[in-house]
C-alpha positions, 0 to 999 in steps of 0.5 A, spaced: 499 095 349 494 090 348 491 089 341 485 087 337 489 082 333 492 075 336 496 073 330 500 078 325 497 073 319 490 075 322 491 082 322 494 083 315 488 079 312 483 083 316 487 090 313 487 087 306 479 085 306 478 092 309 482 096 304 478 091 299 472 094 301 473 101 301 476 100 294 469 098 292 466 104 294 465 110 290 468 115 294 475 117 295 479 116 302 485 118 306 488 115 312 490 119 318 493 117 325 492 122 331 495 121 338 489 121 343 489 120 351 488 113 349 494 112 344 494 113 337 488 112 333 487 111 326 481 115 322 479 114 315 477 121 312 472 121 306 468 126 302 469 133 299 474 137 303 471 143 307 473 150 305 
């Protein structure tokens, strides 16, 4: 499977920056991974839970 990242070091750096930027926002977030016909997809859930 192809990947967006060419080097593991770059992947970790981008993931760290992404987490840092999410932490700067005044929101709560939750990560989830779902299976799709294109492969696993990572999603970020924010906002209040629906009822």
